[in-house]
C-alpha positions in Angstrom: 1.8 23.2 -16.3 1.8 19.6 -14.6 0.8 16.8 -16.4 -2.7 14.9 -14.7 -0.7 11.9 -14.0 2.4 13.9 -12.2 -0.5 15.8 -10.4 -2.4 12.7 -9.6 1.2 10.6 -8.3 1.9 14.1 -6.2 -1.4 13.6 -4.4 -1.3 9.5 -4.1 2.1 10.0 -2.2 1.2 13.1 0.1 -1.9 11.4 0.8 0.0 8.3 2.0 1.7 9.8 4.4 -0.6 11.9 5.4 -3.1 9.0 6.0 -0.1 7.2 8.4 0.2 10.5 10.1 -3.5 11.2 10.9 -4.1 7.6 11.7 -1.1 7.5 14.6 -2.6 11.0 16.0 -5.8 9.5 16.3 -4.8 6.3 17.6 -2.7 8.2 19.9 -5.7 10.7 21.5 -8.7 7.7 20.9 -6.2 5.0 21.6 -8.6 3.1 19.0 -6.9 1.3 15.8 -11.0 1.8 14.1 -11.3 5.0 15.1 -7.5 6.2 14.1 -8.5 4.4 10.6 -11.8 5.9 9.9 -10.7 9.7 10.6 -7.8 9.2 8.7 -9.3 7.6 5.5 -12.2 10.2 5.4 -8.9 12.9 5.8 -7.4 11.0 2.9 -10.2 11.1 0.6 -10.7 15.1 1.2 -7.7 16.1 1.8 -6.7 14.4 -1.7 -9.8 16.3 -3.5 -8.9 19.5 -2.2 -5.2 19.2 -2.8 -5.5 18.4 -6.8 -7.7 21.2 -6.7 -5.3 23.0 -5.6 -2.4 22.2 -7.5 -4.1 22.7 -10.9 -5.3 25.9 -10.2 -1.7 26.7 -9.4 -0.4 24.9 -12.2 -2.2 28.2 -13.8 -0.4 30.6 -12.1 3.0 32.3 -13.8 3.8 34.1 -10.8 7.1 32.7 -9.1 8.2 30.4 -12.1 11.2 30.7 -13.2 12.0 29.9 -17.1 14.9 28.0 -18.0 17.9 29.7 -19.6 16.0 33.4 -18.9 18.3 34.1 -15.9 
C-alpha cells in the first residue's frame, strides 16, 4: 500500500500537469486567460479529490501486484 504522503505527492504532480493542459485548452477555445484559469482551477480541485479517492481505493486491491522474489 502506498503511504498517504506518496498519494498526495502523486496527486500534486498529476494535477499540476493537468492544470496547465486544461488552462491551455480552455484558453484556446475561449480566448480568455481568466476563463481558462477558472475552468482549470475547478477541474484541478475536483480532479485532485477524485484522484486521491481512486488511488486510495486501488491501494487496497491486491489484484495484479507482483511480490518481489515470488516469480
